[in-house]
N, CA, C and O atoms as a Tinker XYZ file with bonds, in Angstrom:
   284  protein
     1  N    -10.125000   10.953000  -80.589000    73     2
     2  CA    -9.912000   12.360000  -80.379000    64     1     3
     3  C    -11.224000   13.074000  -80.993000    63     2     4     5
     4  O    -11.721000   12.808000  -82.087000    81     3
     5  N    -11.692000   14.053000  -80.050000    73     3     6
     6  CA   -12.935000   14.802000  -80.529000    64     5     7
     7  C    -12.284000   16.186000  -81.232000    63     6     8     9
     8  O    -11.411000   16.881000  -80.714000    81     7
     9  N    -12.898000   16.408000  -82.491000    73     7    10
    10  CA   -12.642000   17.598000  -83.024000    64     9    11
    11  C    -13.343000   18.784000  -82.808000    63    10    12    13
    12  O    -14.411000   18.691000  -82.203000    81    11
    13  N    -12.923000   19.988000  -83.215000    73    11    14
    14  CA   -13.867000   21.262000  -83.000000    64    13    15
    15  C    -15.069000   20.970000  -83.889000    63    14    16    17
    16  O    -16.207000   21.316000  -83.571000    81    15
    17  N    -14.770000   20.309000  -85.038000    73    15    18
    18  CA   -16.193000   20.197000  -85.995000    64    17    19
    19  C    -17.133000   19.360000  -85.260000    63    18    20    21
    20  O    -18.316000   19.691000  -85.196000    81    19
    21  N    -16.697000   18.294000  -84.698000    73    19    22
    22  CA   -17.550000   17.331000  -84.055000    64    21    23
    23  C    -18.404000   18.178000  -82.830000    63    22    24    25
    24  O    -19.631000   18.192000  -82.731000    81    23
    25  N    -17.484000   18.844000  -81.969000    73    23    26
    26  CA   -18.251000   19.766000  -80.985000    64    25    27
    27  C    -19.171000   20.811000  -81.512000    63    26    28    29
    28  O    -20.140000   21.104000  -80.812000    81    27
    29  N    -19.007000   21.378000  -82.586000    73    27    30
    30  CA   -19.977000   22.204000  -83.235000    64    29    31
    31  C    -21.076000   21.559000  -83.610000    63    30    32    33
    32  O    -22.179000   22.051000  -83.374000    81    31
    33  N    -20.948000   20.419000  -84.218000    73    31    34
    34  CA   -21.968000   19.748000  -84.510000    64    33    35
    35  C    -22.977000   19.052000  -83.270000    63    34    36    37
    36  O    -24.188000   18.899000  -83.427000    81    35
    37  N    -22.374000   18.742000  -82.256000    73    35    38
    38  CA   -23.141000   18.437000  -81.076000    64    37    39
    39  C    -23.842000   19.854000  -80.549000    63    38    40    41
    40  O    -24.934000   19.680000  -80.006000    81    39
    41  N    -23.412000   21.125000  -80.623000    73    39    42
    42  CA   -23.972000   22.026000  -80.162000    64    41    43
    43  C    -25.139000   22.356000  -81.238000    63    42    44    45
    44  O    -26.249000   22.624000  -80.777000    81    43
    45  N    -24.973000   22.354000  -82.527000    73    43    46
    46  CA   -25.928000   22.457000  -83.557000    64    45    47
    47  C    -27.163000   21.623000  -83.432000    63    46    48    49
    48  O    -28.272000   22.045000  -83.757000    81    47
    49  N    -26.951000   20.480000  -82.976000    73    47    50
    50  CA   -27.780000   19.571000  -82.729000    64    49    51
    51  C    -28.588000   19.899000  -81.392000    63    50    52    53
    52  O    -29.804000   19.761000  -81.527000    81    51
    53  N    -28.221000   20.246000  -80.312000    73    51    54
    54  CA   -28.565000   20.703000  -79.104000    64    53    55
    55  C    -29.549000   21.903000  -79.477000    63    54    56    57
    56  O    -30.761000   21.804000  -79.287000    81    55
    57  N    -29.008000   22.942000  -79.973000    73    55    58
    58  CA   -29.962000   23.937000  -80.538000    64    57    59
    59  C    -31.049000   23.625000  -81.228000    63    58    60    61
    60  O    -32.130000   24.115000  -80.898000    81    59
    61  N    -30.953000   22.837000  -82.201000    73    59    62
    62  CA   -32.045000   22.471000  -83.168000    64    61    63
    63  C    -33.107000   21.421000  -82.279000    63    62    64    65
    64  O    -34.288000   21.283000  -82.597000    81    63
    65  N    -32.492000   20.739000  -81.160000    73    63    66
    66  CA   -33.496000   19.883000  -80.398000    64    65    67
    67  C    -34.404000   20.856000  -79.543000    63    66    68    69
    68  O    -35.590000   20.684000  -79.261000    81    67
    69  N    -33.623000   21.868000  -79.206000    73    67    70
    70  CA   -34.451000   22.897000  -78.304000    64    69    71
    71  C    -35.583000   23.475000  -79.117000    63    70    72    73
    72  O    -36.760000   23.476000  -78.755000    81    71
    73  N    -35.092000   23.995000  -80.315000    73    71    74
    74  CA   -35.968000   24.752000  -81.150000    64    73    75
    75  C    -36.976000   24.031000  -82.055000    63    74    76    77
    76  O    -38.160000   24.351000  -81.948000    81    75
    77  N    -36.609000   23.070000  -82.951000    73    75    78
    78  CA   -37.564000   22.381000  -83.571000    64    77    79
    79  C    -37.866000   20.871000  -83.299000    63    78    80    81
    80  O    -38.941000   20.329000  -83.558000    81    79
    81  N    -36.867000   20.314000  -82.788000    73    79    82
    82  CA   -36.855000   18.820000  -82.366000    64    81    83
    83  C    -36.019000   18.179000  -83.424000    63    82    84    85
    84  O    -35.754000   18.742000  -84.486000    81    83
    85  N    -35.608000   16.965000  -83.094000    73    83    86
    86  CA   -34.754000   16.177000  -84.045000    64    85    87
    87  C    -35.623000   14.883000  -84.746000    63    86    88    89
    88  O    -36.580000   14.323000  -84.212000    81    87
    89  N    -35.065000   14.568000  -86.026000    73    87    90
    90  CA   -35.598000   13.411000  -86.279000    64    89    91
    91  C    -34.882000   12.072000  -85.859000    63    90    92    93
    92  O    -33.868000   12.200000  -85.174000    81    91
    93  N    -35.310000   10.756000  -86.204000    73    91    94
    94  CA   -34.736000    9.490000  -85.492000    64    93    95
    95  C    -32.948000    9.651000  -85.896000    63    94    96    97
    96  O    -32.136000    9.458000  -84.991000    81    95
    97  N    -32.607000    9.906000  -86.894000    73    95    98
    98  CA   -31.410000    9.764000  -87.343000    64    97    99
    99  C    -30.458000   10.762000  -86.624000    63    98   100   101
   100  O    -29.351000   10.440000  -86.194000    81    99
   101  N    -31.006000   12.024000  -86.535000    73    99   102
   102  CA   -30.331000   13.041000  -85.878000    64   101   103
   103  C    -30.265000   12.689000  -84.373000    63   102   104   105
   104  O    -29.182000   12.867000  -83.815000    81   103
   105  N    -31.123000   12.291000  -83.782000    73   103   106
   106  CA   -31.009000   11.706000  -82.215000    64   105   107
   107  C    -30.007000   10.892000  -82.069000    63   106   108   109
   108  O    -29.153000   11.135000  -81.217000    81   107
   109  N    -29.915000    9.540000  -83.045000    73   107   110
   110  CA   -28.775000    8.706000  -83.029000    64   109   111
   111  C    -27.593000    9.187000  -83.179000    63   110   112   113
   112  O    -26.673000    8.646000  -82.565000    81   111
   113  N    -27.314000   10.390000  -84.085000    73   111   114
   114  CA   -26.078000   10.946000  -84.277000    64   113   115
   115  C    -25.886000   11.626000  -83.191000    63   114   116   117
   116  O    -24.695000   11.568000  -82.885000    81   115
   117  N    -26.542000   12.287000  -82.413000    73   115   118
   118  CA   -26.364000   13.178000  -81.375000    64   117   119
   119  C    -25.931000   12.275000  -80.146000    63   118   120   121
   120  O    -25.000000   12.679000  -79.449000    81   119
   121  N    -26.548000   11.087000  -79.844000    73   119   122
   122  CA   -26.061000   10.158000  -78.956000    64   121   123
   123  C    -24.622000    9.858000  -79.287000    63   122   124   125
   124  O    -23.790000   10.119000  -78.419000    81   123
   125  N    -24.253000    9.381000  -80.347000    73   123   126
   126  CA   -22.997000    8.953000  -80.817000    64   125   127
   127  C    -21.924000   10.033000  -80.559000    63   126   128   129
   128  O    -20.906000    9.676000  -79.965000    81   127
   129  N    -22.042000   11.208000  -80.914000    73   127   130
   130  CA   -21.362000   12.064000  -80.621000    64   129   131
   131  C    -21.137000   12.443000  -79.102000    63   130   132   133
   132  O    -20.025000   12.735000  -78.662000    81   131
   133  N    -22.246000   12.415000  -78.367000    73   131   134
   134  CA   -22.043000   12.751000  -77.149000    64   133   135
   135  C    -21.400000   11.835000  -76.318000    63   134   136   137
   136  O    -20.723000   12.192000  -75.353000    81   135
   137  N    -21.589000   10.587000  -76.665000    73   135   138
   138  CA   -20.775000    9.296000  -75.939000    64   137   139
   139  C    -19.175000    9.734000  -76.525000    63   138   140   141
   140  O    -18.381000    9.773000  -75.585000    81   139
   141  N    -18.675000    9.999000  -77.589000    73   139   142
   142  CA   -17.660000   10.237000  -78.178000    64   141   143
   143  C    -16.914000   11.390000  -77.188000    63   142   144   145
   144  O    -15.831000   11.240000  -76.622000    81   143
   145  N    -17.586000   12.304000  -77.145000    73   143   146
   146  CA   -17.205000   13.595000  -76.308000    64   145   147
   147  C    -17.013000   13.206000  -74.857000    63   146   148   149
   148  O    -16.078000   13.649000  -74.190000    81   147
   149  N    -17.924000   12.363000  -74.383000    73   147   150
   150  CA   -17.700000   12.066000  -72.843000    64   149   151
   151  C    -16.527000   11.273000  -72.633000    63   150   152   153
   152  O    -15.759000   11.556000  -71.713000    81   151
   153  N    -16.279000   10.132000  -73.537000    73   151   154
   154  CA   -15.117000    9.345000  -73.446000    64   153   155
   155  C    -13.856000   10.168000  -73.625000    63   154   156   157
   156  O    -12.940000   10.014000  -72.818000    81   155
   157  N    -13.753000   10.951000  -74.533000    73   155   158
   158  CA   -12.569000   11.948000  -74.839000    64   157   159
   159  C    -12.241000   12.714000  -73.302000    63   158   160   161
   160  O    -11.153000   12.699000  -72.727000    81   159
   161  N    -13.277000   13.258000  -72.912000    73   159   162
   162  CA   -13.377000   13.951000  -71.561000    64   161   163
   163  C    -12.640000   13.286000  -70.480000    63   162   164   165
   164  O    -11.756000   13.792000  -69.790000    81   163
   165  N    -13.095000   12.118000  -70.414000    73   163   166
   166  CA   -12.913000   11.427000  -69.272000    64   165   167
   167  C    -11.225000   10.779000  -69.520000    63   166   168   169
   168  O    -10.416000   10.773000  -68.593000    81   167
   169  N    -10.950000   10.354000  -70.662000    73   167   170
   170  CA    -9.270000   10.036000  -71.035000    64   169   171
   171  C     -8.540000   11.377000  -70.639000    63   170   172   173
   172  O     -7.534000   11.320000  -69.933000    81   171
   173  N     -8.991000   12.476000  -71.047000    73   171   174
   174  CA    -8.203000   13.564000  -70.791000    64   173   175
   175  C     -7.962000   13.859000  -69.281000    63   174   176   177
   176  O     -6.876000   14.237000  -68.840000    81   175
   177  N     -9.312000   13.607000  -68.376000    73   175   178
   178  CA    -9.034000   13.829000  -66.860000    64   177   179
   179  C     -8.372000   12.751000  -66.361000    63   178   180   181
   180  O     -7.878000   12.992000  -65.259000    81   179
   181  N     -8.141000   11.412000  -66.857000    73   179   182
   182  CA    -7.355000   10.316000  -66.310000    64   181   183
   183  C     -5.984000   10.740000  -66.637000    63   182   184   185
   184  O     -5.167000   10.718000  -65.716000    81   183
   185  N     -5.649000   11.077000  -67.667000    73   183   186
   186  CA    -4.214000   11.616000  -68.066000    64   185   187
   187  C     -3.936000   12.622000  -67.217000    63   186   188   189
   188  O     -2.840000   12.527000  -66.664000    81   187
   189  N     -4.648000   13.630000  -66.926000    73   187   190
   190  CA    -4.231000   14.838000  -66.350000    64   189   191
   191  C     -3.869000   14.190000  -64.831000    63   190   192   193
   192  O     -2.754000   14.444000  -64.376000    81   191
   193  N     -4.661000   13.481000  -64.161000    73   191   194
   194  CA    -4.716000   12.888000  -62.845000    64   193   195
   195  C     -3.405000   12.084000  -62.628000    63   194   196   197
   196  O     -2.793000   12.174000  -61.565000    81   195
   197  N     -2.940000   11.217000  -63.753000    73   195   198
   198  CA    -1.961000   10.290000  -63.661000    64   197   199
   199  C     -0.704000   11.167000  -63.673000    63   198   200   201
   200  O      0.306000   10.624000  -63.225000    81   199
   201  N     -0.599000   12.355000  -64.082000    73   199   202
   202  CA     0.661000   13.241000  -64.196000    64   201   203
   203  C      0.478000   14.296000  -63.131000    63   202   204   205
   204  O      1.279000   15.229000  -63.090000    81   203
   205  N     -0.505000   14.219000  -62.277000    73   203   206
   206  CA    -0.433000   15.154000  -61.213000    64   205   207
   207  C      0.568000   14.640000  -60.066000    63   206   208   209
   208  O      0.556000   13.463000  -59.707000    81   207
   209  N      1.371000   15.525000  -59.554000    73   207   210
   210  CA     2.300000   15.411000  -58.539000    64   209   211
   211  C      1.817000   16.083000  -57.018000    63   210   212   213
   212  O      1.410000   17.244000  -56.998000    81   211
   213  N      1.871000   15.511000  -56.125000    73   211   214
   214  CA     1.845000   16.102000  -54.611000    64   213   215
   215  C      2.985000   16.291000  -54.188000    63   214   216   217
   216  O      3.854000   15.419000  -54.160000    81   215
   217  N      3.155000   17.730000  -53.718000    73   215   218
   218  CA     4.430000   18.153000  -53.015000    64   217   219
   219  C      4.501000   18.091000  -51.613000    63   218   220   221
   220  O      4.018000   19.098000  -51.095000    81   219
   221  N      4.982000   17.171000  -50.729000    73   219   222
   222  CA     4.958000   17.207000  -49.393000    64   221   223
   223  C      5.450000   18.252000  -48.493000    63   222   224   225
   224  O      6.297000   18.976000  -49.014000    81   223
   225  N      5.136000   18.530000  -47.250000    73   223   226
   226  CA     5.737000   19.827000  -46.737000    64   225   227
   227  C      7.432000   19.624000  -46.683000    63   226   228   229
   228  O      8.202000   20.583000  -46.637000    81   227
   229  N      7.833000   18.311000  -46.694000    73   227   230
   230  CA     9.353000   18.209000  -46.602000    64   229   231
   231  C     10.072000   18.317000  -48.006000    63   230   232   233
   232  O     11.278000   18.187000  -48.218000    81   231
   233  N      9.021000   18.595000  -48.962000    73   231   234
   234  CA     9.609000   18.934000  -50.319000    64   233   235
   235  C      9.606000   17.721000  -51.324000    63   234   236   237
   236  O      9.663000   17.906000  -52.540000    81   235
   237  N      9.536000   16.475000  -50.756000    73   235   238
   238  CA     9.376000   15.446000  -51.630000    64   237   239
   239  C      8.159000   15.375000  -52.567000    63   238   240   241
   240  O      7.070000   15.832000  -52.219000    81   239
   241  N      8.342000   14.852000  -53.643000    73   239   242
   242  CA     7.334000   14.799000  -54.577000    64   241   243
   243  C      6.768000   13.343000  -54.686000    63   242   244   245
   244  O      7.471000   12.401000  -54.319000    81   243
   245  N      5.564000   13.152000  -55.162000    73   243   246
   246  CA     4.904000   11.979000  -55.135000    64   245   247
   247  C      3.751000   11.945000  -56.259000    63   246   248   249
   248  O      2.842000   12.772000  -56.203000    81   247
   249  N      3.794000   11.078000  -57.175000    73   247   250
   250  CA     2.533000   11.156000  -58.214000    64   249   251
   251  C      1.375000   10.537000  -57.552000    63   250   252   253
   252  O      1.533000    9.641000  -56.722000    81   251
   253  N      0.239000   10.972000  -57.880000    73   251   254
   254  CA    -1.031000   10.553000  -57.378000    64   253   255
   255  C     -1.227000    9.094000  -57.791000    63   254   256   257
   256  O     -1.789000    8.353000  -56.985000    81   255
   257  N     -0.774000    8.554000  -59.098000    73   255   258
   258  CA    -0.779000    6.996000  -59.429000    64   257   259
   259  C     -0.092000    6.181000  -58.465000    63   258   260   261
   260  O     -0.526000    5.131000  -57.989000    81   259
   261  N      1.074000    6.764000  -58.193000    73   259   262
   262  CA     2.020000    6.044000  -57.002000    64   261   263
   263  C      1.256000    5.782000  -55.721000    63   262   264   265
   264  O      1.217000    4.710000  -55.117000    81   263
   265  N      0.641000    6.936000  -55.385000    73   263   266
   266  CA    -0.090000    6.884000  -54.168000    64   265   267
   267  C     -1.074000    5.864000  -54.234000    63   266   268   269
   268  O     -0.980000    4.917000  -53.454000    81   267
   269  N     -1.852000    5.911000  -54.919000    73   267   270
   270  CA    -2.974000    4.750000  -55.229000    64   269   271
   271  C     -2.491000    3.439000  -55.342000    63   270   272   273
   272  O     -3.207000    2.538000  -54.907000    81   271
   273  N     -1.423000    3.170000  -55.840000    73   271   274
   274  CA    -0.655000    1.825000  -55.753000    64   273   275
   275  C     -0.381000    1.469000  -54.360000    63   274   276   277
   276  O     -0.778000    0.343000  -54.062000    81   275
   277  N      0.153000    2.087000  -53.494000    73   275   278
   278  CA     0.345000    2.009000  -51.983000    64   277   279
   279  C     -0.590000    1.663000  -51.134000    63   278   280   281
   280  O     -0.324000    1.071000  -50.087000    81   279
   281  N     -1.934000    2.034000  -51.536000    73   279   282
   282  CA    -3.078000    1.645000  -50.681000    64   281   283
   283  C     -3.331000    0.220000  -50.937000    63   282   284
   284  O     -4.242000   -0.361000  -50.347000    81   283
């Protein structure tokens, strides 16, 4: 899980990168934080899609994950 403090640190490093540049340790930290953020984002999206329901015109409901399994 990514915390607000980590997001703030990502933004801080991005600003510093644009203005002054980063040293090697900061570049490595930035890459680690970015990977963690992207993975958390992907997991959140997967969870959201797994819980999405399609409502058919006849009123029936079907989860997207169930639709994928049928194919």
